N, C-alpha and C positions, 0 to 999 in steps of 0.2 A: 354794287354791294349793299346788302340789307343793313339798314340802320337799326342796330340792336340796343341802342342806349335806353336806359330808364328814363321815361318821360313823365310819369305820374307817381309822385311820392305822397303817400297819405300817412299823416300822424294821427293816431287815435288817442285822445286825451290831451288836455292842456296842462295847467299847473306848471310847476317849476320845470319838470323834465320835458314836457311837450313843447313849451315855448322856448326853452333854451335850445332844444334841437332845431326847432323851426328857424329861429333867428340865426344860429350858427351855420346851418346848412344852406339857407338862402344866401347868406353872405359868401359862403365858400363857392357856390355854384352860380354866382351872379353873372348875368349875361348869357348863360346857357339855356338850353331848351327845357330844363327840368321845371315842372310845375309842382309846387308844394301846397298841399291842402291840409289844414288841421281841423279835425272835427271834435267838438267838445260840447257838453251840455251845461248850460248855466245853472241847471237845477241840481247838478251833482257836485258836491263839495270836494275839496282836495284834502289830502292828509296833512301836508305841511309839517313833516316830522321834525325838522330842525331849523334853526335860524343862524347857526354858526357855520363858518366855512373854513377852509384852509387856503394858503396863499395862491394856489393855482387859479382860484376864481377871478383874481385880478387880471391875469393874463387872458382868461376867457373873454371877459367883457371888453378888455382893451382891444382885442382883435375885432370886436364889433364896432370900434370907433368911440367907445365910451371911456370917460376918465373916472378915476377914483372918486373925485368930488361930485361929479354928476350922479354916479350911482349912490353915493352916500346920501345926497340930498333927496333923491327920489325914493329911497327905501328906509329912511330914518336910521341909517346905519351908524355903528360905532366901530372903533378899531379893535382888532384882536391880535395881540402879540403872542398868544399861546393859550394853554389850558392849565388852570391850577387844580391840583388834586388834593382834596381835604379828607383826611382820615383814612385814606387807602393804605398808607404805610404804618398805620397805628393811630390810635386816638390822639388828637391834638397835633398830628404831624401833617405838614403840607409841603408840596413841591410843585414846581412849574415845568411843564413841557413847552419850551419856547420854539418859535420858528427861527432858528438861528444856530450858529456854531458856538462851541465852547473852546476858549483859549486859542493858542497858536501852536500849530504843528512846528516841530523843529527837527532839522536834519532828516526830513522824510519820515519821522516817527510821530504818530498821532499824539495829540496833546494829552489824552487821558492816561497815557503811560507815565508821563512826567508827573501828572497830578497824583496818580496812585503811588509812585515812588516816594514822593514827598510825604504822603500820608503814612506810608509804611515806615518812614523814618521818624514818625512821631509828630508830624505837623499836618493834621487833617484840615481840610478846608471844604467849604460848600462849593460844589462845581457850578452852581448857579451864579456865583460871584464872578465867574469868568465868561458869562454870557450877557451881552448887552441887551438882548431881547428879554431874557428872564428878569434882569435887574430893572429894566424900564417897567415891565409889567408889575413887578412886586411894589414898585414905588408909585404906581398909578399914573405914570407919565407916558407921553407918546411923542415921537419925532419920526419923520420920514427917514429911511435908511440913506446913507450917503451914496451918491451915484458912483463915486470912485473911492471905495473904502481904503484907508491907509494901511490897514492890516485886517486879518481875519477876525480880530476882536470887534471890528465895526460891522461885521456882516450879520444881518438879521433880516427877517422878512415879516410881513403882516398880512392879515386877512380881514374879513368883515364879519360883524354880527349885523344881520339885516332882517327886515320884515319879509319873510319868504313870499307872501302873497303880493306885496308891492314889487318885489323883484320879478315875479312872474308877469305882472302887469307891464313892467318896463320891457321885458323880453318880448312880450306880445306887441308892444308898440313898435319896437325895432323890427320885428318880423313883418308886421303888416305894412309898415312904411316901405319895406323892400319887396313887397309883392306877394307875401304869403296870404292865401285865401283861408278865411275862417268860416266854418259852418257850425251854427249853434243847433245841435240836434243830438238825440240819443241813438245809439246803434241798436237796432232791433234784431238784426240777423247778420251773421258772417257767412258769405257764400264761398264755398270752396270749389276749385276746378275738379271735375270728376276724374280727369286723366292722371293728375299728379298730387292732388290735395293741397295745392297752393291756394292762397286767398285770392279770389277773383274780384270781389266787390263787397260793399257793405250796404245793407238796407237801413235807411234812417227812418225815424218815426214821422218825419215830414213827408214821406212818400218817395223821397229821392233815393236813387241807387248810386253809390259812389264807387267808381272803378279805380284801380291802382295797379302799378307794376311792383312797387315795393311799399311795405307797410312798416311803420315804427309803432310799437305798442307802448304807450305811456299811460295805460289805464290803471296804474297802481297795483296794489296787491292782487286785485282780481285777475289780471292778466287776460283780458277779454279775448285777444287774438292768440297770444303765445300759449296760453293754457286752456281756456275754455273751448277755443276752436281747434287748436292743433295738438292738444294733449301732450305737451312737451315733457312734463314731469318736473319735480322739485326735489332738490337735495337738501335735507334739513341738517343743520349743525347744532341742534338743541342739546346734543350730548356734551358739547364743549362750550356753548354759549347759553347759559341758563335763563337769561332775561328774555321774556317773551311778551311783556305788556308795559304800557306806560300811561301815566296820567299827565296831561299837559294843561297849564293854565297861565294866562297872561295877567300881569299885575301892574299897578301904577308904579311909575319910576320915582324913586326917592334918592336924592343925592347925586353926586357926580358918578357917571358909569365907569366901572373899571375896564381897563383895556385887555381883558382876558375872559375866557369862559370859566365859570366856577363849576366843578363837579365834586360833590360831597357824598361820601359813603353813607348809606342808610342801612337799615337792618337786613334788607333782602335785595339790594341793588344800589343805585346811586341817584342823586338828585342834581339836576342842572339848574343854573341860573345864568341867563344871558341878557346883557343890558342893551337896550336900544335907546335912541334919543327920546322916544315918547312913551316907552313902557319897558317892562322886563318880561322875559320869557322864563317860565319855570316848569319843571317837570320831574317826575319820578319814574325811572326805568327799573323794573323789578321782575323777579321770577315768581310766577304764579304757583310754582311748586313749593315756595318757601314763605309766602305771605298771602293772605286773602286780599281780594280787591278792596274790601271795606277798610282793612287795617292799612293798606298802602295809601288809600285816599286820605285817611286820617293823618297819616305820617306826613304826607305832602302838605296838607292844609296847615298843620302845626308848624311847618318849617318856613313857609312863605312869609317874609317879614312885612309886606305891604299889602294894601287892599286889592283883592282880585277883581278883574274886570268881567269875569263870567264864571260859571261853574266849570270845574275841571272836566275835560273830556278824555275818554279812554281810547287808547290805540292798542290793538292786539296784532302781534306779528309772530311769524315763525322764522327765526334766524336761519339763513341759508341762501341758496341761489337756484335759479332755474337751470335745469340740466343742460339746456342749450340756450344761449342768449340769442342765437340766430337759428331759426328753424324754417326751412323752405324760403318763402319770401317775406318773412316777418322777423324783425329785430326788436327785442325787448330792451327798454331803456328805463332807468329809474327803478321804482319799486316793482315794476312788472318783471324786472330781471333778477330781483332778489333784494334782500335787506339783511344787514347784520344787526346794527343798533346804532343809536346816535353818538355813542362814545367816540371821540376823536373826529367827529364832524366829517365823515367820509361819504355820506349819501349824495350830496351835491357834487362832490369831487368825482364820484363814480359816474355821474351823469356826464360830466365834462370829458372824462376819458372814453366813455362810450361813444360820444359824438366824434371824438378824434379817431376812434377805430372805424367808425362809419366812413369818415372822410378818406382814411387811408386805404380802405378795402371796398370802396363803393363798387358794386357789381354792374354788369349789364343784364339783359333779360335772360341770359344763359345761367346765371347764378352758379358760376364755377365752384365746384365743391371745395377746391383748394382755398378759396376766399372764405367760405363759410367755416371750414375747419380751423383756419388761422384765427378768425374772429372768436370762435368759441374757445379755442385753447388759450388765447390771450385773455379773454374775459375770465375764464376759470382760474387761471393762475393769479391774475390780479386780485380777484376776490379772496383767494386762499391766502395771499400775502397780507391783505388787510385783516382777514380773520385772525391770522397768527399774531399780528401786532396787538389786536384787541384782547385776545386770549391772555397774552402776557400780563396785562394789567390785572386780571382777575387771579390768575394762578400765583402771581408773585405777592399778592396782598399780605399784609402783616396784622390782620385783625383777629380772626378766630373767635370773635365774641358771639356770633350767631351761626346757625347751621349753614346758611347761604355761603358765608365767607369761608367756613371750614371746607365745605364741598368744593368751592372754587380752588382751594389749595390742592385738591386731589385730582384735578382734571388730568386726563391722559393727554399729554401734548402731542399734536401732530408731528410727524417725523421732521418736517421742515423747520418747525419751531424748536424742537428738541435739539436739533443740530446747531441752530443759531445760538441758543442759550449755552450749550456746552462749550462751543468754541470761544464764546466771549468769556465765560467763567474761567476756562483753563488758560487762555492766552490773550484775552482782550481783543480778539479778532472779530470783525464784523463780516458776516456772510451777506453777500449781496446777490439776490436772485434777479432774473429778468422780470421786468414789469412790476416794479415795487413802487408804491406810493410814498412810503416813509423811508427816508435816508438815514445813514448812520447816526447823525446828530440826534434824531428823534429817538432812536433806539437807546442811545447813550442816556438821554434824559430819563427814560423809563427805567432802565437798568439802575442808574444811580439813585433815582427816587425811591426805589424799593431795596436799595442796598445790595443789588446783585453785581458784585464787583470782581474784576479779574483776580485770580489767585497768584498770578505772576505778571511782571511787567516785561516789556521787550528786552531780551538779553543784551541788545545793543547799548542799554543804559547801565550795564553792570560796572562799567569803568567810570561812571559819574558819581562823584561824592554828593549825596543827597543835600548836604548843606549848601552846595552851590546853586541849588534850585530854589531855595527860599526867596532870595532877593528878586530874581526875574519873575517868579509867579506872583510875588507881592506887587510888583510893578504892573502886571496885567490887571490885577484886581483894582488897583488904584486908578488905572486908566479908565476902567469901566465906571467906577464910582464918580469920577469927575464928569464924564459925559452925562450920566444920569442926573447929577446935581444941576447941570445947566439946562436940562430938557424941560419943556413946559408940561404942565399937567394935561392929562388926556382931555379933561373937560374944556380947557382953554383952546386946544386944537379944534375941537368940535365947534366951539362958539365962534371961532374965527372963520372957519372954512365951510361949515355945514349948516349952521342954523339961520343964516340970513334968508334962506328960501324956505317957505312953510313946508312942513312934512305932509305928504299926501294923506296920511292916516289921521291927521288931526282934524 
């Protein structure tokens, strides 16, 4: 019987996406005949769009044998309990999207119905007071979640703010230690097989020709293989996601870092502030249709509170996705597969899920169309679900002070998002589609933060006197406050566990 297995996997491009893929796939196929080669040029810089992650990153590197503390020490990381939105729901208003649950479900009825019934009876409370993750973040404190939580009130998760370039270096070290071959070279030509248009090999500027059976394109927005060679096509979502540019600048760290990402509404977009142990990351994501580059740059410079470490650099992008993430024998990963924007820190998470899809649907040399179709359908729907979640933030804004925010209020929602919003507004029901990155608690945080609340509560609560809810919900809030009061400051956690080892960037 002919051995039809993939023997040569070539990854084009390093950076976060390339080295995450190399490290994870080498680990997954350890002991097998698969050879993995990554080609990148040290003369070509990487985008490094964001430094914030969501909790799935911790599972990713733990599967590589790395601990939280190891990664934090290697990348100058801080803890992230969620995202604080400043000014999105109105000037002077803030709310936190935490990585955790709100309250306790009772009798099989979701907590938010009890919370709404109490509010409708004249006792409104802040839903964040029922979230340990949100309350810890607001207090600037951090503690590891309990392994065996006593109740859902104790359930929360966390992610990292890290130096993306240092994380890529860490992934490279893991990959090369496990046998990944790296070639430092530029690709000068992509050679296609004349009989079927598949990629056969790459010509490098060193004179070497690199053959492969399967190629992963991590070449960034350029899409060297997936677009320049295979002409796959791109689906733009600029009609519903207006932001298409960003300025990014790093600055000196001042004071104890907060355990959350700050995102603050600006005139034509939003500004991020991300704390690391050794510096801060700052940026302004904006719509070029609503503000000039010069004014956006001035707006960012005026808002950064500490000395910059370099001049801000501009990043231009077209929000959307590649029409096929897998075309012939090329799979696009990271920015080569598409990009939405940095809001909600989904870029690295989509690299993680892309790697998982490759593992689950890894082909042989026949490249069965069923595998390709499933991968593309999975990728398409996942990107659409993330797109919908991000659109919600803009569409629901309560600003109206500039043309940008007013235009966001008039976005025509995709049918999938319209259905979600209406079912929640009418009945407090969460629609859950296949391949969703954000779960109901995250949607609840955004709905509540913007005041999008159910018009009715679960009819099963009709027989409950709202007065009887006051005491148990007060006990929930008290339990959260007591845990937060006893938790150490975020800075103390970093000092104890992360700072004994010098940060590589210092």
